[in-house]
Structures are given as structure tokens and as C-alpha cells.
C-alpha atoms as an extended CHARMM CRD file, in Angstrom:
* protein
*
        66  EXT
         1         1  MET       CA           -138.2150000000       14.1540000000       25.7430000000  PROA      1               0.0000000000
         2         2  GLU       CA           -137.9550000000       11.3400000000       27.9800000000  PROA      2               0.0000000000
         3         3  SER       CA           -134.5190000000       10.6830000000       26.7400000000  PROA      3               0.0000000000
         4         4  ASN       CA           -133.5540000000       14.1340000000       27.8450000000  PROA      4               0.0000000000
         5         5  SER       CA           -134.7090000000       13.4190000000       31.3990000000  PROA      5               0.0000000000
         6         6  LYS       CA           -133.2460000000       10.4510000000       31.6860000000  PROA      6               0.0000000000
         7         7  SER       CA           -128.9030000000       11.8970000000       30.5740000000  PROA      7               0.0000000000
         8         8  LYS       CA           -129.9720000000       14.6910000000       33.3220000000  PROA      8               0.0000000000
         9         9  SER       CA           -130.2860000000       11.5720000000       35.3990000000  PROA      9               0.0000000000
        10        10  ILE       CA           -128.0040000000       10.2020000000       34.5620000000  PROA      10              0.0000000000
        11        11  THR       CA           -125.8570000000       14.0330000000       34.5470000000  PROA      11              0.0000000000
        12        12  ASN       CA           -126.9900000000       13.7280000000       38.0820000000  PROA      12              0.0000000000
        13        13  ILE       CA           -126.0260000000       10.9300000000       38.8590000000  PROA      13              0.0000000000
        14        14  ILE       CA           -122.6390000000       11.3250000000       38.6980000000  PROA      14              0.0000000000
        15        15  HSD       CA           -121.9630000000       14.3140000000       39.7570000000  PROA      15              0.0000000000
        16        16  LYS       CA           -123.4610000000       13.4780000000       43.2150000000  PROA      16              0.0000000000
        17        17  GLN       CA           -120.7670000000       10.5970000000       42.5830000000  PROA      17              0.0000000000
        18        18  ARG       CA           -117.9560000000       13.5650000000       41.6710000000  PROA      18              0.0000000000
        19        19  VAL       CA           -119.0190000000       15.6130000000       44.6680000000  PROA      19              0.0000000000
        20        20  GLN       CA           -119.4890000000       12.1180000000       47.1330000000  PROA      20              0.0000000000
        21        21  ASN       CA           -115.4580000000       11.2620000000       45.7650000000  PROA      21              0.0000000000
        22        22  ILE       CA           -114.4650000000       15.3120000000       46.0580000000  PROA      22              0.0000000000
        23        23  ALA       CA           -115.8070000000       14.8380000000       50.0010000000  PROA      23              0.0000000000
        24        24  GLY       CA           -113.3690000000       11.6990000000       50.5540000000  PROA      24              0.0000000000
        25        25  THR       CA           -110.4450000000       12.5060000000       48.9780000000  PROA      25              0.0000000000
        26        26  MET       CA           -110.7840000000       16.1800000000       51.4790000000  PROA      26              0.0000000000
        27        27  ALA       CA           -112.0190000000       13.8790000000       54.1750000000  PROA      27              0.0000000000
        28        28  ILE       CA           -109.0130000000       12.0380000000       54.0690000000  PROA      28              0.0000000000
        29        29  GLU       CA           -107.2100000000       15.5220000000       54.5220000000  PROA      29              0.0000000000
        30        30  GLU       CA           -109.4000000000       15.1460000000       57.4320000000  PROA      30              0.0000000000
        31        31  LEU       CA           -110.2690000000       18.4950000000       55.8690000000  PROA      31              0.0000000000
        32        32  THR       CA           -114.5220000000       19.4050000000       55.1520000000  PROA      32              0.0000000000
        33        33  LEU       CA           -116.2010000000       19.9030000000       52.3840000000  PROA      33              0.0000000000
        34        34  SER       CA           -118.9260000000       23.2930000000       53.1420000000  PROA      34              0.0000000000
        35        35  GLU       CA           -121.6240000000       23.3430000000       52.0560000000  PROA      35              0.0000000000
        36        36  ALA       CA           -121.4180000000       26.6840000000       50.0970000000  PROA      36              0.0000000000
        37        37  SER       CA           -118.1210000000       24.4810000000       48.3660000000  PROA      37              0.0000000000
        38        38  ARG       CA           -121.1330000000       22.3220000000       48.3040000000  PROA      38              0.0000000000
        39        39  ARG       CA           -123.1240000000       24.3700000000       46.5660000000  PROA      39              0.0000000000
        40        40  ASN       CA           -120.2270000000       26.2080000000       44.8410000000  PROA      40              0.0000000000
        41        41  LEU       CA           -120.5190000000       22.6640000000       43.3550000000  PROA      41              0.0000000000
        42        42  ASP       CA           -123.1500000000       22.3770000000       41.8540000000  PROA      42              0.0000000000
        43        43  ARG       CA           -124.3870000000       25.2470000000       40.7930000000  PROA      43              0.0000000000
        44        44  TYR       CA           -121.2450000000       25.2470000000       38.8210000000  PROA      44              0.0000000000
        45        45  ALA       CA           -122.2440000000       21.1150000000       36.9710000000  PROA      45              0.0000000000
        46        46  SER       CA           -125.1340000000       22.5530000000       36.4060000000  PROA      46              0.0000000000
        47        47  GLY       CA           -124.1630000000       25.8480000000       34.3520000000  PROA      47              0.0000000000
        48        48  GLN       CA           -125.8370000000       28.6070000000       35.7350000000  PROA      48              0.0000000000
        49        49  VAL       CA           -122.6350000000       30.4790000000       36.2850000000  PROA      49              0.0000000000
        50        50  ASN       CA           -118.6060000000       29.5560000000       35.0500000000  PROA      50              0.0000000000
        51        51  PHE       CA           -114.9300000000       29.0020000000       37.4580000000  PROA      51              0.0000000000
        52        52  GLN       CA           -114.0890000000       32.9650000000       37.1100000000  PROA      52              0.0000000000
        53        53  GLN       CA           -117.5000000000       34.2880000000       38.1800000000  PROA      53              0.0000000000
        54        54  ILE       CA           -117.6670000000       31.4720000000       41.4900000000  PROA      54              0.0000000000
        55        55  MET       CA           -114.0260000000       33.2780000000       42.0610000000  PROA      55              0.0000000000
        56        56  ALA       CA           -115.3740000000       36.6750000000       41.3090000000  PROA      56              0.0000000000
        57        57  GLU       CA           -117.9010000000       35.8020000000       44.1210000000  PROA      57              0.0000000000
        58        58  LEU       CA           -115.4140000000       34.6750000000       46.4720000000  PROA      58              0.0000000000
        59        59  LYS       CA           -113.1860000000       38.0880000000       46.2520000000  PROA      59              0.0000000000
        60        60  ALA       CA           -115.5720000000       39.8020000000       46.6490000000  PROA      60              0.0000000000
        61        61  LYS       CA           -116.8380000000       38.4430000000       50.0750000000  PROA      61              0.0000000000
        62        62  TYR       CA           -113.6800000000       37.3500000000       50.6470000000  PROA      62              0.0000000000
        63        63  GLN       CA           -111.7150000000       41.5860000000       50.2470000000  PROA      63              0.0000000000
        64        64  ARG       CA           -114.8820000000       42.9270000000       52.0720000000  PROA      64              0.0000000000
        65        65  THR       CA           -114.5020000000       41.4900000000       55.6130000000  PROA      65              0.0000000000
        66        66  LYS       CA           -110.9730000000       42.2860000000       55.6850000000  PROA      66              0.0000000000
């Protein structure tokens, strides 16, 4: 059981580093990573949703605002 916890913490560290890398790359281009985008990355990385689900949510959100 301890091994599973250890692998989850390593995975979490790697995920946080990747999100920081994304935010850093965006900052170079004078863009910011919104909290909503960060939450979507977290949901995707944790397996809660897949790419298609996120895209469907975003399409629905922005279709309603038109």
C-alpha cells in the first residue's frame, strides 16, 4: 500500500512540474494560465475526464455565451 501512495505522490510532483512548465511557456508568450484551465489540466491528469469531455464542456460553455 505504501508503494501506491509513493507512486501517487511522485505522479503528483511530475504533474505539478508539467503544469508549471506549461504556465512558464505561456508566460514567455505573454499569456496566462487561468484557474479554469489549471483545473481542467488537473482533472485530465487525474483521469477524472478525458480530452473529449473537456472539449465538449468548453464548446457547451462558449456556445451558451453567444
